[in-house]
RODO-2510 file (C-alpha; in nm, 4 decimals, decimal comma):
residues 320
     n   res          X          Y          Z
     1     m     0,0000     0,0000     0,0000
     2     r     0,1143     0,3524    -0,0779
     3     l    -0,0160     0,5850     0,1930
     4     l    -0,0312     0,9629     0,2322
     5     v    -0,0336     1,0619     0,5986
     6     t    -0,1020     1,4297     0,6644
     7     g     0,0057     1,5944     0,9879
     8     g     0,2445     1,3058     1,0482
     9     c     0,4892     1,5127     1,2533
    10     g     0,2304     1,5768     1,5221
    11     f     0,1673     1,3675     1,8307
    12     i    -0,0763     1,1011     1,7111
    13     g     0,0376     1,1106     1,3482
    14     s     0,4038     1,0462     1,4303
    15     n     0,3200     0,7595     1,6633
    16     f     0,0968     0,6138     1,3923
    17     i     0,3677     0,6318     1,1238
    18     k     0,6208     0,4525     1,3446
    19     y     0,3650     0,1905     1,4427
    20     f     0,2575     0,1407     1,0809
    21     l     0,6062     0,1064     0,9322
    22     e     0,7001    -0,1472     1,1970
    23     k     0,3870    -0,3546     1,1377
    24     y     0,3823    -0,3199     0,7578
    25     p     0,7454    -0,2951     0,6390
    26     d     0,6387    -0,3312     0,2757
    27     y     0,4101    -0,0264     0,2833
    28     n     0,5261     0,3148     0,1641
    29     i     0,4365     0,6317     0,3565
    30     i     0,4578     0,9926     0,2436
    31     n     0,4242     1,2311     0,5363
    32     l     0,2910     1,5770     0,4441
    33     d     0,3270     1,8209     0,7314
    34     k     0,3361     2,2005     0,7471
    35     l     0,5574     2,1919     1,0588
    36     t     0,3530     2,4374     1,2616
    37     y     0,4518     2,4835     1,6268
    38     a     0,3070     2,1367     1,7060
    39     g     0,4804     1,9559     1,4192
    40     n     0,8235     1,8252     1,5122
    41     l     1,0703     1,6314     1,2960
    42     n     1,2293     1,4968     1,6149
    43     n     0,9141     1,2886     1,6648
    44     l     1,0241     1,0762     1,3686
    45     k     1,3993     1,0944     1,4085
    46     e     1,4367     0,7172     1,4420
    47     i     1,2794     0,6435     1,1025
    48     q     1,3995     0,9415     0,8971
    49     n     1,6311     0,7173     0,6912
    50     n     1,3767     0,4417     0,6324
    51     r     1,3583     0,3914     0,2556
    52     k     0,9826     0,3297     0,2832
    53     y     0,9285     0,6734     0,4372
    54     k     0,9386     1,0193     0,2808
    55     f     0,8760     1,3567     0,4445
    56     v     0,7344     1,6495     0,2467
    57     k     0,6984     1,9909     0,4080
    58     g     0,3748     2,1504     0,2948
    59     d     0,0209     2,2584     0,3699
    60     i    -0,2909     2,0477     0,3067
    61     c    -0,4525     2,3709     0,1862
    62     d    -0,2044     2,3836    -0,1040
    63     t    -0,4114     2,2263    -0,3830
    64     d    -0,1262     2,1955    -0,6335
    65     l     0,1039     2,0207    -0,3869
    66     v    -0,1681     1,7864    -0,2600
    67     e    -0,2659     1,6857    -0,6131
    68     k     0,0971     1,6335    -0,7120
    69     l     0,1546     1,3952    -0,4209
    70     i    -0,1692     1,2015    -0,4664
    71     s    -0,1136     1,1662    -0,8408
    72     e     0,2063     0,9731    -0,7712
    73     g     0,0256     0,6498    -0,6931
    74     i    -0,1242     0,7227    -0,3520
    75     e    -0,3857     0,4593    -0,2660
    76     c    -0,5056     0,5772     0,0767
    77     i    -0,5023     0,8984     0,2810
    78     v    -0,5048     0,9239     0,6606
    79     n    -0,5668     1,2842     0,7602
    80     f    -0,4226     1,3753     1,1003
    81     a    -0,3483     1,7343     0,9977
    82     a    -0,5392     1,9716     1,2239
    83     e    -0,5204     2,2674     1,4526
    84     s    -0,6227     2,1026     1,7780
    85     h    -0,5784     2,3142     2,0908
    86     v    -0,9057     2,4488     2,2299
    87     d    -0,7494     2,7470     2,4079
    88     r    -0,5870     2,8669     2,0862
    89     s    -0,9167     2,8314     1,8972
    90     i    -1,0917     3,0487     2,1562
    91     k    -0,8365     3,3248     2,1041
    92     d    -0,8396     3,3030     1,7221
    93     a    -1,0340     3,0448     1,5214
    94     s    -0,9178     3,1486     1,1740
    95     n    -0,6420     2,8869     1,1369
    96     f    -0,8788     2,6184     1,2657
    97     i    -1,1336     2,6973     0,9964
    98     k    -0,8673     2,7062     0,7276
    99     t    -0,6910     2,3800     0,8148
   100     n    -0,9701     2,1695     0,9640
   101     v    -1,2383     2,2627     0,7122
   102     f    -1,0815     2,3957     0,3926
   103     g    -0,7787     2,1668     0,4210
   104     t    -1,0090     1,8671     0,4540
   105     y    -1,1998     1,9848     0,1454
   106     v    -0,8761     2,0103    -0,0565
   107     l    -0,7799     1,6538     0,0378
   108     l    -1,1252     1,5216    -0,0480
   109     e    -1,1352     1,6960    -0,3865
   110     a    -0,7954     1,5533    -0,4762
   111     s    -0,9033     1,2084    -0,3535
   112     k    -1,2053     1,2226    -0,5804
   113     k    -1,0058     1,3529    -0,8758
   114     y    -0,7454     1,0756    -0,8567
   115     d    -0,9879     0,8055    -0,7438
   116     i    -0,7990     0,6899    -0,4361
   117     n    -0,9090     0,3711    -0,2626
   118     k    -0,9774     0,5064     0,0863
   119     y    -0,9841     0,8338     0,2770
   120     l    -0,9670     0,8182     0,6587
   121     q    -1,0433     1,1299     0,8632
   122     i    -0,9051     1,1471     1,2172
   123     s    -1,1633     1,3291     1,4284
   124     t    -1,2396     1,3712     1,7983
   125     d    -1,4985     1,2959     2,0645
   126     e    -1,5339     1,6719     2,1175
   127     v    -1,7602     1,7048     1,8128
   128     y    -2,0447     1,5498     2,0163
   129     g    -2,0296     1,8148     2,2856
   130     s    -2,0693     1,7479     2,6563
   131     r    -2,2776     1,4786     2,8256
   132     e    -2,3427     1,4305     3,1983
   133     e    -2,4637     1,0703     3,1721
   134     g    -2,4341     0,7873     2,9234
   135     s    -2,2030     0,7650     2,6219
   136     f    -2,2150     0,9054     2,2701
   137     k    -2,2854     0,6745     1,9771
   138     e    -2,1707     0,7413     1,6220
   139     n    -2,5177     0,8428     1,5019
   140     d    -2,5772     1,0952     1,7822
   141     p    -2,6160     1,4592     1,6752
   142     l    -2,3058     1,6770     1,6771
   143     e    -2,3147     1,9649     1,9246
   144     p    -1,9647     2,1162     1,9380
   145     n    -1,9171     2,3864     2,2002
   146     n    -1,5931     2,5597     2,1004
   147     p    -1,4388     2,6777     1,7721
   148     y    -1,1953     2,3842     1,7583
   149     s    -1,4605     2,1152     1,7917
   150     a    -1,6913     2,3075     1,5568
   151     s    -1,4207     2,3097     1,2880
   152     k    -1,3630     1,9362     1,3328
   153     a    -1,7374     1,8695     1,3099
   154     a    -1,7508     2,0724     0,9891
   155     g    -1,4661     1,8657     0,8467
   156     d    -1,6515     1,5465     0,9361
   157     m    -1,9617     1,6701     0,7556
   158     m    -1,7516     1,7461     0,4488
   159     v    -1,6211     1,3892     0,4552
   160     r    -1,9760     1,2556     0,4836
   161     s    -2,0880     1,4655     0,1885
   162     f    -1,8142     1,3297    -0,0398
   163     n    -1,9141     0,9771     0,0511
   164     r    -2,2851     1,0334    -0,0106
   165     t    -2,2567     1,2618    -0,3144
   166     y    -1,9582     1,1183    -0,5023
   167     g    -1,9308     0,7649    -0,3645
   168     l    -1,5804     0,8253    -0,2255
   169     f    -1,4713     0,5497     0,0153
   170     t    -1,4473     0,7434     0,3402
   171     l    -1,3937     0,6515     0,7042
   172     i    -1,3978     0,8615     1,0218
   173     t    -1,2529     0,7777     1,3628
   174     r    -1,3453     0,9763     1,6732
   175     s    -1,1224     0,9016     1,9679
   176     s    -1,1222     1,0163     2,3273
   177     n    -0,8304     1,2131     2,4772
   178     n    -0,4987     1,0583     2,3773
   179     f    -0,1860     1,0539     2,5927
   180     g     0,1628     0,9181     2,5411
   181     p     0,5181     1,0082     2,4331
   182     f     0,5853     1,3008     2,2002
   183     q     0,2678     1,4890     2,2996
   184     y     0,3076     1,8652     2,2713
   185     p     0,3614     2,0308     2,6138
   186     e     0,0464     2,2462     2,5966
   187     k    -0,1782     1,9389     2,6410
   188     l    -0,2975     1,8464     2,9905
   189     i    -0,0878     1,5432     3,0880
   190     p     0,2502     1,6576     2,9475
   191     s     0,1781     2,0089     3,0746
   192     f     0,1312     1,8787     3,4292
   193     i     0,4425     1,6602     3,4102
   194     i     0,6651     1,9341     3,2681
   195     h     0,5440     2,1963     3,5161
   196     l     0,6440     1,9642     3,7991
   197     l     0,9781     1,8783     3,6395
   198     k     1,0447     2,2525     3,6390
   199     n     0,9287     2,2660     4,0031
   200     e     0,6298     2,4810     3,9044
   201     k     0,2706     2,4514     4,0202
   202     v     0,0136     2,2720     3,8050
   203     p    -0,2606     2,5043     3,6685
   204     l    -0,6054     2,3449     3,6895
   205     y    -0,9132     2,4976     3,5236
   206     g    -1,2210     2,5748     3,7355
   207     d    -1,2946     2,3176     4,0053
   208     g    -1,0898     2,0480     3,8292
   209     l    -1,3879     1,8153     3,8022
   210     n    -1,4193     1,8104     3,4232
   211     i    -1,4117     1,4484     3,3072
   212     r    -1,2188     1,3051     3,0147
   213     d    -1,1737     0,9486     2,8896
   214     w    -0,8023     0,8722     2,8447
   215     l    -0,6754     0,6564     2,5574
   216     y    -0,3115     0,5537     2,5175
   217     v    -0,1891     0,6677     2,1776
   218     y    -0,0662     0,3214     2,0705
   219     d    -0,4103     0,1740     2,1396
   220     n    -0,5521     0,4453     1,9162
   221     c    -0,2979     0,3618     1,6442
   222     e    -0,4073    -0,0022     1,6502
   223     a    -0,7707     0,1044     1,6232
   224     i    -0,7006     0,3372     1,3299
   225     d    -0,5105     0,0567     1,1566
   226     l    -0,8076    -0,1758     1,2019
   227     v    -1,0545     0,0792     1,0664
   228     l    -0,8321     0,1512     0,7651
   229     h    -0,8157    -0,2168     0,6709
   230     k    -1,1577    -0,3438     0,7782
   231     g    -1,3874    -0,0428     0,8157
   232     k    -1,6920    -0,0042     0,5924
   233     s    -1,7238     0,2873     0,3536
   234     g    -1,9139     0,5846     0,4926
   235     e    -1,8906     0,4635     0,8514
   236     i    -1,7775     0,6400     1,1695
   237     y    -1,5994     0,4552     1,4507
   238     n    -1,5693     0,5786     1,8097
   239     i    -1,2486     0,4827     1,9890
   240     g    -1,2829     0,5026     2,3657
   241     a    -1,0972     0,3546     2,6618
   242     k    -1,3459     0,3648     2,9511
   243     n    -1,0815     0,5472     3,1563
   244     e    -1,2951     0,8411     3,2662
   245     k    -1,1081     1,0585     3,5155
   246     t    -1,1498     1,4113     3,6459
   247     n    -0,8675     1,6500     3,5688
   248     l    -0,8151     1,6741     3,9450
   249     e    -0,7660     1,2962     3,9687
   250     i    -0,5068     1,3125     3,6915
   251     a    -0,3243     1,5991     3,8613
   252     k    -0,3158     1,4263     4,2013
   253     f    -0,1866     1,1000     4,0529
   254     i     0,0951     1,2777     3,8695
   255     l     0,1804     1,4738     4,1845
   256     q     0,2012     1,1504     4,3804
   257     e     0,4210     0,9807     4,1202
   258     m     0,6518     1,2809     4,1077
   259     e     0,6605     1,3147     4,4875
   260     k     0,5047     1,6586     4,5036
   261     p     0,2493     1,7771     4,7648
   262     d    -0,1105     1,8679     4,6789
   263     n    -0,0347     2,2372     4,7242
   264     f     0,1432     2,2201     4,3875
   265     i    -0,2055     2,2448     4,2347
   266     t    -0,3239     2,5965     4,1640
   267     f    -0,6825     2,6509     4,0469
   268     v    -0,7197     2,9049     3,7661
   269     e    -1,0151     3,0727     3,5947
   270     d    -1,2136     2,8219     3,3932
   271     r    -1,1893     2,7982     3,0155
   272     l    -1,4736     2,9552     2,8170
   273     g    -1,7297     2,6962     2,7043
   274     h    -1,5480     2,4223     2,8953
   275     d    -1,7187     2,0869     2,8281
   276     r    -1,7919     1,8990     3,1505
   277     r    -1,7665     1,5380     3,0362
   278     y    -1,6868     1,3320     2,7283
   279     s    -1,7774     0,9652     2,6955
   280     l    -1,7858     0,7345     2,3930
   281     d    -1,9733     0,4152     2,3191
   282     d    -1,7069     0,2065     2,1442
   283     s    -1,9111    -0,1095     2,0820
   284     k    -1,8986    -0,0570     1,7048
   285     i    -1,5205    -0,0745     1,6739
   286     k    -1,5120    -0,3692     1,9121
   287     e    -1,7291    -0,5506     1,6588
   288     l    -1,4395    -0,5068     1,4134
   289     g    -1,2185    -0,6928     1,6597
   290     w    -1,0477    -0,4093     1,8498
   291     t    -0,9631    -0,4503     2,2175
   292     l    -0,7944    -0,2079     2,4538
   293     k    -0,4530    -0,3383     2,5619
   294     s    -0,3220    -0,0732     2,8012
   295     e    -0,4062    -0,0310     3,1694
   296     f    -0,4357     0,3388     3,2430
   297     y    -0,2353     0,4057     3,5579
   298     s     0,0574     0,1727     3,4801
   299     t     0,0787     0,3271     3,1332
   300     l     0,0639     0,6794     3,2726
   301     k     0,3579     0,5915     3,4986
   302     k     0,5550     0,4916     3,1885
   303     v     0,4609     0,8182     3,0180
   304     i     0,5772     1,0205     3,3199
   305     k     0,9068     0,8284     3,3062
   306     w     0,9383     0,9043     2,9325
   307     y     0,9092     1,2807     2,9891
   308     k     1,1611     1,2606     3,2744
   309     e     1,4102     1,0793     3,0521
   310     n     1,3561     1,2898     2,7392
   311     e     1,4088     1,6478     2,8497
   312     w     1,6042     1,7024     2,5266
   313     w     1,2774     1,6615     2,3367
   314     w     1,0433     1,8872     2,5322
   315     k     1,2985     2,1509     2,6322
   316     s     1,3569     2,2253     2,2642
   317     l     0,9871     2,3192     2,2401
   318     m     0,9704     2,5470     2,5435
   319     k     0,9549     2,8998     2,4129
   320     y     0,8024     3,0556     2,7229
***
């Protein structure tokens, strides 16, 4: 298979590329990444000389470049490319609309033009909005509550339209919050770890009782792989972990593991439009044969250890 992965220098995309090349050594991957602040070539340092891998710096909004790459025998596209930080979208949503909506459109148009076999859109549980009880199913209405999740929902609808209107083979995965190595320091878990490594207090929004479901990135990579190979055209697949924790629980566990007292938590003004709880019904992907392999707390311990041992990686990103 000849695969175009977009946004492959980001957190989930880079982990996916490494996982994929190890599992399928005969596959070829082209990684198209704009290298925004969250894109990092160091994430893929260990495979940069792999003859089955090629990096191209560029923007998914660049129609000419996208078409040129796809015309060179690309069979499938996995689109990780996205602006993804909620706080940044609240301050200025323009880049989110451009990349997450228009960029998706450019990829879909090129996919249609060159008749690729499959297009897989990487989405998020945030498109469903917040839910106090129960879990979201794939056919539930989308009710995004911030500009980031709204832009991702719009991208998903664009994907749906190309499947229904043009018959393009499309797939969508919506995963819960990922964690793992190489995650950009602005995200919750690496942010907490790095603050404590710098002997700084952990900032916690509001009362700290917002609930997220935590999915180890390698489990997500396995699920995406399964959907790419066995998913049905036009379908959406939730990827959850049933590891629902409050942000306060996460903070206290990391404090304990890093031998810091509870007074290293500082509560800050809540985020605008802060969703209270996310929860996914993942029965559909389990029917494809996916099972969660990682236990949350033991895996989180390993992730804390990774950030401790890889200061070279995250210190190069600290510009504040």
